[in-house]
The first five atom37 places (N, CA, C, CB, O) and aatype in JSON, in Angstrom:
{
  "aatype": [20, 20, 20, 20, 20, 20, 20, 20, 20, 20, 20, 20, 20, 20, 20, 20, 20, 20, 20, 20, 20, 20, 20, 20, 20, 20, 20, 20, 20, 20, 20, 20, 20, 20, 20, 20, 20, 20, 20, 20, 20, 20, 20, 20, 20, 20, 20, 20, 20, 20, 20, 20, 20, 20, 20, 20, 20, 20, 20, 20, 20, 20, 20, 20, 20, 20, 20, 20, 20, 20, 20, 20, 20, 20, 20, 20, 20, 20, 20, 20, 20, 20, 20, 20, 20, 20, 20, 20, 20, 20, 20, 20, 20, 20, 20, 20, 20, 20, 20, 20, 20, 20, 20, 20, 20, 20, 20, 20, 20, 20, 20, 20, 20, 20, 20, 20, 20, 20, 20, 20, 20, 20],
  "atom_mask": [
    [1, 1, 1, 1, 1],
    [1, 1, 1, 1, 1],
    [1, 1, 1, 1, 1],
    [1, 1, 1, 1, 1],
    [1, 1, 1, 1, 1],
    [1, 1, 1, 1, 1],
    [1, 1, 1, 1, 1],
    [1, 1, 1, 1, 1],
    [1, 1, 1, 1, 1],
    [1, 1, 1, 1, 1],
    [1, 1, 1, 1, 1],
    [1, 1, 1, 1, 1],
    [1, 1, 1, 1, 1],
    [1, 1, 1, 1, 1],
    [1, 1, 1, 1, 1],
    [1, 1, 1, 1, 1],
    [1, 1, 1, 1, 1],
    [1, 1, 1, 1, 1],
    [1, 1, 1, 1, 1],
    [1, 1, 1, 1, 1],
    [1, 1, 1, 1, 1],
    [1, 1, 1, 1, 1],
    [1, 1, 1, 1, 1],
    [1, 1, 1, 1, 1],
    [1, 1, 1, 1, 1],
    [1, 1, 1, 1, 1],
    [1, 1, 1, 1, 1],
    [1, 1, 1, 1, 1],
    [1, 1, 1, 1, 1],
    [1, 1, 1, 1, 1],
    [1, 1, 1, 1, 1],
    [1, 1, 1, 1, 1],
    [1, 1, 1, 1, 1],
    [1, 1, 1, 1, 1],
    [1, 1, 1, 1, 1],
    [1, 1, 1, 1, 1],
    [1, 1, 1, 1, 1],
    [1, 1, 1, 1, 1],
    [1, 1, 1, 1, 1],
    [1, 1, 1, 1, 1],
    [1, 1, 1, 1, 1],
    [1, 1, 1, 1, 1],
    [1, 1, 1, 1, 1],
    [1, 1, 1, 1, 1],
    [1, 1, 1, 1, 1],
    [1, 1, 1, 1, 1],
    [1, 1, 1, 1, 1],
    [1, 1, 1, 1, 1],
    [1, 1, 1, 1, 1],
    [1, 1, 1, 1, 1],
    [1, 1, 1, 1, 1],
    [1, 1, 1, 1, 1],
    [1, 1, 1, 1, 1],
    [1, 1, 1, 1, 1],
    [1, 1, 1, 1, 1],
    [1, 1, 1, 1, 1],
    [1, 1, 1, 1, 1],
    [1, 1, 1, 1, 1],
    [1, 1, 1, 1, 1],
    [1, 1, 1, 1, 1],
    [1, 1, 1, 1, 1],
    [1, 1, 1, 1, 1],
    [1, 1, 1, 1, 1],
    [1, 1, 1, 1, 1],
    [1, 1, 1, 1, 1],
    [1, 1, 1, 1, 1],
    [1, 1, 1, 1, 1],
    [1, 1, 1, 1, 1],
    [1, 1, 1, 1, 1],
    [1, 1, 1, 1, 1],
    [1, 1, 1, 1, 1],
    [1, 1, 1, 1, 1],
    [1, 1, 1, 1, 1],
    [1, 1, 1, 1, 1],
    [1, 1, 1, 1, 1],
    [1, 1, 1, 1, 1],
    [1, 1, 1, 1, 1],
    [1, 1, 1, 1, 1],
    [1, 1, 1, 1, 1],
    [1, 1, 1, 1, 1],
    [1, 1, 1, 1, 1],
    [1, 1, 1, 1, 1],
    [1, 1, 1, 1, 1],
    [1, 1, 1, 1, 1],
    [1, 1, 1, 1, 1],
    [1, 1, 1, 1, 1],
    [1, 1, 1, 1, 1],
    [1, 1, 1, 1, 1],
    [1, 1, 1, 1, 1],
    [1, 1, 1, 1, 1],
    [1, 1, 1, 1, 1],
    [1, 1, 1, 1, 1],
    [1, 1, 1, 1, 1],
    [1, 1, 1, 1, 1],
    [1, 1, 1, 1, 1],
    [1, 1, 1, 1, 1],
    [1, 1, 1, 1, 1],
    [1, 1, 1, 1, 1],
    [1, 1, 1, 1, 1],
    [1, 1, 1, 1, 1],
    [1, 1, 1, 1, 1],
    [1, 1, 1, 1, 1],
    [1, 1, 1, 1, 1],
    [1, 1, 1, 1, 1],
    [1, 1, 1, 1, 1],
    [1, 1, 1, 1, 1],
    [1, 1, 1, 1, 1],
    [1, 1, 1, 1, 1],
    [1, 1, 1, 1, 1],
    [1, 1, 1, 1, 1],
    [1, 1, 1, 1, 1],
    [1, 1, 1, 1, 1],
    [1, 1, 1, 1, 1],
    [1, 1, 1, 1, 1],
    [1, 1, 1, 1, 1],
    [1, 1, 1, 1, 1],
    [1, 1, 1, 1, 1],
    [1, 1, 1, 1, 1],
    [1, 1, 1, 1, 1],
    [1, 1, 1, 1, 1],
    [1, 1, 1, 1, 1],
    [1, 1, 1, 1, 1]
  ],
  "atom_positions": [
    [[0.85, -1.17, 0.0], [0.0, 0.0, 0.0], [0.9, 1.24, 0.0], [-0.97, 0.0, 1.22], [1.86, 1.31, 0.76]],
    [[0.57, 2.19, -0.85], [1.35, 3.43, -0.95], [0.8, 4.49, -0.02], [1.37, 3.96, -2.4], [-0.41, 4.57, 0.21]],
    [[1.7, 5.29, 0.5], [1.27, 6.44, 1.28], [0.87, 7.56, 0.33], [2.38, 6.91, 2.26], [1.63, 7.92, -0.57]],
    [[-0.31, 8.08, 0.54], [-0.77, 9.2, -0.26], [-0.49, 10.49, 0.47], [-2.27, 9.08, -0.59], [-0.52, 10.53, 1.7]],
    [[-0.21, 11.55, -0.26], [-0.05, 12.83, 0.41], [-1.38, 13.25, 1.05], [0.45, 13.92, -0.58], [-2.45, 12.95, 0.53]],
    [[-1.28, 13.93, 2.16], [-2.48, 14.38, 2.86], [-3.25, 15.38, 2.01], [-2.12, 14.99, 4.22], [-2.67, 16.24, 1.35]],
    [[-4.55, 15.25, 2.05], [-5.43, 16.19, 1.33], [-5.34, 17.54, 2.04], [-6.92, 15.66, 1.28], [-5.68, 17.63, 3.22]],
    [[-4.9, 18.59, 1.35], [-4.73, 19.9, 2.01], [-6.03, 20.45, 2.59], [-4.16, 20.91, 1.03], [-6.01, 21.1, 3.64]],
    [[-7.16, 20.2, 1.95], [-8.43, 20.7, 2.47], [-8.8, 20.0, 3.78], [-9.56, 20.5, 1.44], [-9.28, 20.62, 4.72]],
    [[-8.56, 18.7, 3.81], [-8.85, 17.93, 5.01], [-7.93, 18.35, 6.16], [-8.7, 16.42, 4.74], [-8.37, 18.48, 7.3]],
    [[-6.67, 18.56, 5.85], [-5.7, 19.0, 6.85], [-6.07, 20.38, 7.4], [-4.29, 19.02, 6.24], [-5.98, 20.62, 8.6]],
    [[-6.48, 21.28, 6.51], [-6.89, 22.63, 6.92], [-8.11, 22.56, 7.84], [-7.2, 23.5, 5.68], [-8.17, 23.28, 8.84]],
    [[-9.07, 21.71, 7.5], [-10.28, 21.57, 8.32], [-9.93, 20.99, 9.7], [-11.31, 20.66, 7.61], [-10.49, 21.42, 10.71]],
    [[-9.01, 20.03, 9.73], [-8.57, 19.46, 10.99], [-7.93, 20.52, 11.88], [-7.6, 18.3, 10.76], [-8.24, 20.61, 13.06]],
    [[-7.06, 21.3, 11.3], [-6.38, 22.36, 12.07], [-7.38, 23.4, 12.57], [-5.31, 23.05, 11.2], [-7.3, 23.85, 13.72]],
    [[-8.32, 23.76, 11.71], [-9.32, 24.75, 12.1], [-10.16, 24.24, 13.28], [-10.23, 25.11, 10.91], [-10.46, 24.99, 14.21]],
    [[-10.52, 22.98, 13.22], [-11.29, 22.39, 14.31], [-10.5, 22.34, 15.6], [-11.74, 21.01, 13.94], [-11.03, 22.63, 16.68]],
    [[-9.26, 21.97, 15.5], [-8.37, 21.88, 16.66], [-8.2, 23.25, 17.32], [-7.0, 21.3, 16.25], [-8.33, 23.37, 18.53]],
    [[-7.91, 24.25, 16.52], [-7.74, 25.62, 17.04], [-9.06, 26.13, 17.63], [-7.25, 26.57, 15.91], [-9.05, 26.77, 18.67]],
    [[-10.17, 25.84, 16.97], [-11.47, 26.28, 17.46], [-11.79, 25.69, 18.82], [-12.57, 25.91, 16.47], [-12.34, 26.37, 19.69]],
    [[-11.44, 24.42, 19.02], [-11.69, 23.79, 20.31], [-10.89, 24.46, 21.42], [-11.36, 22.3, 20.25], [-11.39, 24.66, 22.52]],
    [[-9.65, 24.81, 21.13], [-8.84, 25.48, 22.14], [-9.31, 26.91, 22.39], [-7.39, 25.48, 21.71], [-9.25, 27.38, 23.53]],
    [[-9.77, 27.6, 21.37], [-10.34, 28.94, 21.58], [-11.59, 28.85, 22.45], [-10.67, 29.61, 20.23], [-11.79, 29.67, 23.35]],
    [[-12.42, 27.86, 22.17], [-13.64, 27.67, 22.96], [-13.28, 27.34, 24.41], [-14.51, 26.54, 22.36], [-13.93, 27.84, 25.34]],
    [[-12.27, 26.52, 24.62], [-11.85, 26.17, 25.98], [-11.35, 27.41, 26.73], [-10.74, 25.08, 25.94], [-11.67, 27.6, 27.9]],
    [[-10.56, 28.23, 26.06], [-10.09, 29.47, 26.69], [-11.26, 30.38, 27.06], [-9.12, 30.22, 25.76], [-11.28, 30.99, 28.13]],
    [[-12.22, 30.47, 26.16], [-13.41, 31.29, 26.41], [-14.17, 30.78, 27.64], [-14.33, 31.29, 25.17], [-14.59, 31.57, 28.48]],
    [[-14.33, 29.46, 27.73], [-15.04, 28.89, 28.87], [-14.25, 29.11, 30.17], [-15.28, 27.38, 28.65], [-14.84, 29.37, 31.22]],
    [[-12.93, 28.99, 30.09], [-12.09, 29.29, 31.27], [-12.33, 30.72, 31.75], [-10.59, 29.07, 30.93], [-12.45, 30.96, 32.95]],
    [[-12.38, 31.65, 30.82], [-12.61, 33.05, 31.17], [-13.98, 33.28, 31.79], [-12.45, 33.93, 29.93], [-14.18, 34.24, 32.53]],
    [[-14.92, 32.39, 31.49], [-16.27, 32.51, 32.05], [-16.44, 31.72, 33.35], [-17.29, 32.03, 31.04], [-17.55, 31.6, 33.86]],
    [[-15.34, 31.19, 33.88], [-15.4, 30.55, 35.19], [-15.52, 29.04, 35.19], [-16.51, 31.1, 35.94], [-15.71, 28.45, 36.25]],
    [[-15.42, 28.41, 34.05], [-15.47, 26.95, 33.98], [-14.07, 26.38, 34.17], [-16.08, 26.48, 32.63], [-13.08, 27.03, 33.84]],
    [[-14.01, 25.18, 34.7], [-12.76, 24.42, 34.71], [-12.86, 23.39, 33.6], [-12.49, 23.75, 36.11], [-13.86, 22.68, 33.5]],
    [[-11.84, 23.29, 32.8], [-11.84, 22.34, 31.7], [-11.38, 20.99, 32.24], [-10.91, 22.81, 30.53], [-10.26, 20.86, 32.73]],
    [[-12.25, 20.01, 32.16], [-11.94, 18.68, 32.66], [-11.39, 17.77, 31.57], [-13.18, 18.05, 33.27], [-10.6, 16.86, 31.85]],
    [[-11.78, 18.01, 30.32], [-11.28, 17.19, 29.21], [-11.5, 17.92, 27.9], [-11.98, 15.79, 29.18], [-12.48, 18.65, 27.73]],
    [[-10.57, 17.71, 26.98], [-10.73, 18.19, 25.61], [-10.59, 16.96, 24.71], [-9.67, 19.31, 25.24], [-9.67, 16.16, 24.88]],
    [[-11.5, 16.84, 23.77], [-11.53, 15.68, 22.85], [-11.61, 14.37, 23.62], [-10.3, 15.68, 21.95], [-10.8, 13.47, 23.41]],
    [[-12.57, 14.27, 24.49], [-12.78, 13.06, 25.29], [-13.42, 12.0, 24.38], [-13.69, 13.35, 26.55], [-14.52, 12.19, 23.86]],
    [[-12.71, 10.9, 24.2], [-13.16, 9.86, 23.26], [-13.53, 8.57, 23.97], [-12.07, 9.58, 22.23], [-12.86, 8.14, 24.91]],
    [[-14.61, 7.98, 23.52], [-15.04, 6.67, 23.98], [-15.39, 5.85, 22.74], [-16.27, 6.76, 24.99], [-15.34, 6.35, 21.62]],
    [[-15.74, 4.6, 22.96], [-16.17, 3.76, 21.85], [-17.49, 4.25, 21.26], [-16.31, 2.31, 22.3], [-17.8, 4.0, 20.09]],
    [[-18.27, 4.95, 22.07], [-19.6, 5.38, 21.64], [-19.64, 6.77, 21.03], [-20.53, 5.35, 22.79], [-20.6, 7.12, 20.34]],
    [[-18.59, 7.57, 21.26], [-18.6, 8.91, 20.71], [-17.51, 9.77, 21.31], [-19.94, 9.56, 20.94], [-16.7, 9.31, 22.11]],
    [[-17.5, 11.03, 20.89], [-16.49, 11.98, 21.34], [-17.17, 13.26, 21.82], [-15.48, 12.3, 20.21], [-18.18, 13.7, 21.26]],
    [[-16.6, 13.83, 22.87], [-17.07, 15.12, 23.39], [-15.92, 16.1, 23.17], [-17.49, 15.04, 24.92], [-14.79, 15.84, 23.58]],
    [[-16.21, 17.23, 22.53], [-15.16, 18.21, 22.27], [-14.57, 18.77, 23.55], [-15.7, 19.35, 21.41], [-13.35, 18.79, 23.72]],
    [[-15.43, 19.22, 24.47], [-14.96, 19.79, 25.73], [-15.89, 19.34, 26.86], [-14.89, 21.36, 25.65], [-17.11, 19.37, 26.73]],
    [[-15.27, 18.93, 27.96], [-16.02, 18.69, 29.19], [-15.58, 19.79, 30.14], [-15.76, 17.22, 29.78], [-14.42, 19.86, 30.53]],
    [[-16.52, 20.64, 30.52], [-16.23, 21.78, 31.38], [-17.09, 21.69, 32.63], [-16.47, 23.14, 30.64], [-18.23, 21.22, 32.59]],
    [[-16.53, 22.15, 33.73], [-17.26, 22.05, 34.99], [-17.21, 23.38, 35.74], [-16.69, 20.92, 35.86], [-16.18, 24.05, 35.78]],
    [[-18.34, 23.72, 36.32], [-18.44, 24.89, 37.2], [-19.31, 24.46, 38.38], [-19.04, 26.17, 36.46], [-20.53, 24.32, 38.24]],
    [[-18.67, 24.26, 39.52], [-19.4, 23.75, 40.69], [-19.89, 22.34, 40.42], [-20.58, 24.68, 41.05], [-19.12, 21.47, 40.02]],
    [[-21.18, 22.13, 40.65], [-21.77, 20.81, 40.43], [-22.39, 20.67, 39.03], [-22.82, 20.53, 41.48], [-23.1, 19.7, 38.76]],
    [[-22.13, 21.62, 38.17], [-22.63, 21.57, 36.8], [-21.52, 21.11, 35.85], [-23.18, 22.95, 36.36], [-20.41, 21.65, 35.88]],
    [[-21.82, 20.13, 35.04], [-20.88, 19.68, 34.01], [-21.51, 20.01, 32.66], [-20.57, 18.14, 34.14], [-22.63, 19.6, 32.36]],
    [[-20.77, 20.76, 31.87], [-21.23, 21.11, 30.52], [-20.46, 20.26, 29.52], [-21.05, 22.63, 30.23], [-19.23, 20.31, 29.46]],
    [[-21.19, 19.49, 28.73], [-20.61, 18.73, 27.64], [-20.8, 19.58, 26.39], [-21.28, 17.29, 27.5], [-21.92, 19.82, 25.95]],
    [[-19.69, 20.04, 25.84], [-19.72, 21.1, 24.84], [-19.31, 20.57, 23.47], [-18.82, 22.25, 25.26], [-18.27, 19.93, 23.32]],
    [[-20.12, 20.86, 22.48], [-19.79, 20.6, 21.08], [-19.33, 21.94, 20.49], [-21.02, 19.99, 20.28], [-20.03, 22.95, 20.62]],
    [[-18.18, 21.94, 19.86], [-17.62, 23.16, 19.28], [-17.8, 23.1, 17.77], [-16.11, 23.33, 19.66], [-17.48, 22.1, 17.13]],
    [[-18.31, 24.19, 17.21], [-18.49, 24.27, 15.76], [-17.89, 25.57, 15.26], [-19.98, 24.17, 15.38], [-18.23, 26.65, 15.74]],
    [[-17.01, 25.47, 14.29], [-16.42, 26.65, 13.65], [-17.24, 26.92, 12.38], [-14.89, 26.44, 13.31], [-17.17, 26.17, 11.41]],
    [[-17.99, 27.98, 12.41], [-18.85, 28.35, 11.28], [-18.86, 29.86, 11.12], [-20.29, 27.81, 11.49], [-18.38, 30.59, 11.99]],
    [[-19.4, 30.31, 10.01], [-19.46, 31.75, 9.74], [-20.51, 32.46, 10.59], [-19.76, 31.99, 8.28], [-20.36, 33.64, 10.9]],
    [[-21.58, 31.74, 10.98], [-22.59, 32.36, 11.82], [-23.12, 31.33, 12.83], [-23.76, 32.92, 10.96], [-22.92, 30.13, 12.68]],
    [[-23.78, 31.84, 13.85], [-24.24, 31.0, 14.96], [-25.29, 29.99, 14.49], [-24.8, 31.87, 16.09], [-25.25, 28.83, 14.91]],
    [[-26.21, 30.41, 13.64], [-27.25, 29.49, 13.16], [-26.64, 28.28, 12.47], [-28.2, 30.2, 12.21], [-27.09, 27.16, 12.68]],
    [[-25.64, 28.5, 11.64], [-24.98, 27.39, 10.94], [-24.35, 26.43, 11.94], [-23.92, 27.92, 9.97], [-24.38, 25.21, 11.74]],
    [[-23.78, 26.97, 12.99], [-23.15, 26.13, 14.01], [-24.18, 25.27, 14.72], [-22.4, 27.0, 15.02], [-23.96, 24.07, 14.93]],
    [[-25.3, 25.87, 15.09], [-26.34, 25.13, 15.81], [-26.93, 24.03, 14.92], [-27.46, 26.09, 16.28], [-27.11, 22.9, 15.38]],
    [[-27.21, 24.35, 13.68], [-27.82, 23.37, 12.79], [-26.83, 22.3, 12.32], [-28.41, 24.06, 11.59], [-27.24, 21.28, 11.77]],
    [[-25.55, 22.53, 12.54], [-24.53, 21.53, 12.17], [-24.48, 20.37, 13.16], [-23.17, 22.19, 12.08], [-23.89, 19.33, 12.87]],
    [[-25.08, 20.54, 14.34], [-25.12, 19.46, 15.33], [-26.36, 18.62, 15.04], [-25.13, 20.03, 16.81], [-27.48, 19.02, 15.35]],
    [[-26.13, 17.46, 14.47], [-27.23, 16.59, 14.06], [-27.73, 15.74, 15.22], [-26.79, 15.69, 12.91], [-27.11, 15.68, 16.28]],
    [[-28.86, 15.11, 15.0], [-29.41, 14.2, 16.01], [-28.46, 13.06, 16.32], [-30.75, 13.64, 15.54], [-28.34, 12.63, 17.46]],
    [[-27.78, 12.57, 15.31], [-26.79, 11.5, 15.51], [-25.66, 11.98, 16.4], [-26.23, 11.01, 14.16], [-25.24, 11.26, 17.31]],
    [[-25.17, 13.19, 16.15], [-24.09, 13.75, 16.97], [-24.57, 13.93, 18.41], [-23.62, 15.1, 16.39], [-23.83, 13.65, 19.35]],
    [[-25.79, 14.39, 18.58], [-26.34, 14.56, 19.93], [-26.36, 13.23, 20.68], [-27.76, 15.16, 19.87], [-25.99, 13.17, 21.85]],
    [[-26.81, 12.16, 20.01], [-26.86, 10.85, 20.65], [-25.47, 10.35, 21.03], [-27.54, 9.83, 19.73], [-25.29, 9.78, 22.11]],
    [[-24.5, 10.57, 20.16], [-23.13, 10.14, 20.46], [-22.54, 10.92, 21.64], [-22.24, 10.32, 19.23], [-21.86, 10.35, 22.5]],
    [[-22.81, 12.21, 21.68], [-22.31, 13.03, 22.78], [-22.96, 12.6, 24.1], [-22.59, 14.54, 22.52], [-22.29, 12.49, 25.12]],
    [[-24.26, 12.36, 24.07], [-24.95, 11.91, 25.28], [-24.4, 10.56, 25.76], [-26.46, 11.8, 25.02], [-24.2, 10.36, 26.96]],
    [[-24.16, 9.64, 24.83], [-23.63, 8.33, 25.21], [-22.23, 8.46, 25.82], [-23.58, 7.39, 23.98], [-21.92, 7.82, 26.83]],
    [[-21.39, 9.28, 25.21], [-20.05, 9.5, 25.75], [-20.11, 10.2, 27.1], [-19.2, 10.33, 24.76], [-19.3, 9.92, 27.99]],
    [[-21.08, 11.11, 27.27], [-21.18, 11.82, 28.55], [-21.59, 10.87, 29.67], [-22.2, 12.96, 28.44], [-21.15, 11.03, 30.81]],
    [[-22.41, 9.89, 29.37], [-22.79, 8.91, 30.39], [-21.57, 8.12, 30.85], [-23.87, 7.95, 29.85], [-21.44, 7.81, 32.04]],
    [[-20.69, 7.79, 29.93], [-19.46, 7.09, 30.3], [-18.59, 7.99, 31.16], [-18.68, 6.64, 29.04], [-18.06, 7.55, 32.18]],
    [[-18.44, 9.27, 30.76], [-17.61, 10.2, 31.55], [-18.18, 10.33, 32.96], [-17.54, 11.6, 30.87], [-17.44, 10.26, 33.94]],
    [[-19.49, 10.52, 33.05], [-20.12, 10.68, 34.36], [-19.96, 9.43, 35.22], [-21.6, 11.01, 34.2], [-19.76, 9.54, 36.44]],
    [[-20.05, 8.26, 34.61], [-19.94, 7.01, 35.38], [-18.56, 6.85, 36.01], [-20.23, 5.82, 34.49], [-18.4, 6.08, 36.95]],
    [[-17.58, 7.56, 35.51], [-16.21, 7.47, 36.03], [-15.89, 8.55, 37.06], [-15.23, 7.56, 34.9], [-14.76, 8.64, 37.54]],
    [[-16.88, 9.36, 37.41], [-16.66, 10.43, 38.38], [-17.12, 9.97, 39.77], [-17.41, 11.71, 37.97], [-18.23, 9.46, 39.92]],
    [[-16.27, 10.15, 40.78], [-16.66, 9.71, 42.12], [-17.84, 10.49, 42.7], [-15.48, 9.84, 43.05], [-18.56, 9.96, 43.55]],
    [[-18.06, 11.72, 42.26], [-19.17, 12.53, 42.77], [-20.3, 12.66, 41.76], [-18.67, 13.91, 43.17], [-21.02, 13.66, 41.76]],
    [[-20.46, 11.67, 40.9], [-21.45, 11.74, 39.82], [-22.87, 11.95, 40.35], [-21.41, 10.47, 38.99], [-23.69, 12.58, 39.68]],
    [[-23.17, 11.43, 41.52], [-24.52, 11.56, 42.08], [-24.9, 13.02, 42.36], [-24.63, 10.75, 43.36], [-26.08, 13.35, 42.42]],
    [[-23.9, 13.89, 42.54], [-24.16, 15.31, 42.82], [-24.23, 16.17, 41.57], [-23.09, 15.85, 43.73], [-24.72, 17.3, 41.63]],
    [[-23.75, 15.66, 40.46], [-23.56, 16.5, 39.28], [-24.81, 16.65, 38.43], [-22.46, 15.93, 38.44], [-25.61, 15.72, 38.29]],
    [[-24.97, 17.83, 37.87], [-26.0, 18.11, 36.87], [-25.3, 18.2, 35.52], [-26.8, 19.44, 37.2], [-24.22, 18.78, 35.41]],
    [[-25.91, 17.61, 34.51], [-25.31, 17.63, 33.17], [-26.09, 18.58, 32.26], [-25.28, 16.2, 32.56], [-27.31, 18.71, 32.35]],
    [[-25.33, 19.23, 31.4], [-25.94, 20.13, 30.42], [-25.17, 19.96, 29.11], [-25.91, 21.63, 30.9], [-23.98, 19.68, 29.11]],
    [[-25.87, 20.12, 28.0], [-25.28, 19.95, 26.67], [-25.3, 21.28, 25.95], [-26.03, 18.86, 25.85], [-26.37, 21.82, 25.65]],
    [[-24.11, 21.81, 25.69], [-23.95, 23.15, 25.13], [-23.29, 23.09, 23.76], [-23.13, 24.03, 26.08], [-22.71, 22.07, 23.37]],
    [[-23.39, 24.19, 23.05], [-22.67, 24.39, 21.79], [-21.9, 25.7, 21.92], [-23.65, 24.42, 20.55], [-22.42, 26.69, 22.43]],
    [[-20.66, 25.69, 21.47], [-19.89, 26.93, 21.37], [-19.62, 27.15, 19.89], [-18.55, 26.87, 22.21], [-18.95, 26.34, 19.24]],
    [[-20.13, 28.25, 19.36], [-19.91, 28.62, 17.96], [-18.69, 29.53, 17.89], [-21.18, 29.33, 17.35], [-18.64, 30.58, 18.52]],
    [[-17.7, 29.1, 17.11], [-16.49, 29.89, 16.91], [-16.56, 30.48, 15.51], [-15.18, 29.02, 17.11], [-16.58, 29.76, 14.51]],
    [[-16.61, 31.81, 15.46], [-16.73, 32.52, 14.19], [-15.47, 33.32, 13.93], [-17.97, 33.44, 14.19], [-14.78, 33.73, 14.87]],
    [[-15.17, 33.56, 12.67], [-13.95, 34.32, 12.37], [-13.99, 35.73, 12.96], [-13.76, 34.41, 10.85], [-14.98, 36.45, 12.82]],
    [[-12.91, 36.1, 13.62], [-12.69, 37.46, 14.13], [-13.75, 37.94, 15.12], [-12.62, 38.41, 13.0], [-13.99, 39.14, 15.24]],
    [[-14.38, 37.0, 15.81], [-15.36, 37.36, 16.84], [-15.14, 36.48, 18.06], [-16.83, 37.2, 16.31], [-14.53, 35.42, 17.98]],
    [[-15.64, 36.94, 19.2], [-15.6, 36.11, 20.38], [-16.52, 34.91, 20.17], [-16.02, 36.9, 21.64], [-17.53, 35.04, 19.48]],
    [[-16.19, 33.76, 20.73], [-17.1, 32.6, 20.62], [-18.45, 32.91, 21.23], [-16.48, 31.36, 21.3], [-18.57, 33.74, 22.13]],
    [[-19.46, 32.23, 20.75], [-20.81, 32.35, 21.28], [-21.16, 31.05, 21.98], [-21.83, 32.68, 20.17], [-21.11, 29.98, 21.38]],
    [[-21.51, 31.15, 23.27], [-21.82, 29.97, 24.09], [-23.33, 29.84, 24.17], [-21.19, 30.08, 25.51], [-24.01, 30.71, 24.7]],
    [[-23.85, 28.73, 23.63], [-25.28, 28.46, 23.68], [-25.49, 27.38, 24.72], [-25.85, 28.03, 22.28], [-25.17, 26.22, 24.5]],
    [[-26.04, 27.79, 25.86], [-26.24, 26.86, 26.96], [-27.5, 26.02, 26.73], [-26.34, 27.62, 28.29], [-28.49, 26.49, 26.17]],
    [[-27.43, 24.76, 27.18], [-28.58, 23.84, 27.1], [-29.13, 23.76, 25.68], [-29.7, 24.3, 28.07], [-30.33, 23.87, 25.46]],
    [[-28.22, 23.56, 24.73], [-28.59, 23.59, 23.32], [-29.36, 22.35, 22.87], [-27.35, 23.74, 22.48], [-30.16, 22.42, 21.93]],
    [[-29.13, 21.24, 23.53], [-29.87, 20.01, 23.16], [-30.0, 19.08, 24.33], [-29.19, 19.28, 22.01], [-30.59, 18.0, 24.21]]
  ]
}
């Protein structure tokens, strides 16, 4: 099997997503959240950011789009189910899980603007 050169468009999209996740994490830190995990992966799905503030855990999907509506509509029902399944695994591994409240958020990262945090998005 031959190694193919990486597709530049795919590589650019990967980098943009990676940078967007870190921008979103910094934004959440500035808003008083503690970042518990970035790119938390399980067999059932992936969570972009797990952030915590007190007894609230926010499972955050990050979308880099030109506008907030595009970001919100980019999170499909399938993605929501995968995030919820992965969040159950994350919660099951927490010693204080019985005290925690879970919320599912979206952070829209737009060019040259502060991220937009949509709480309880799904």
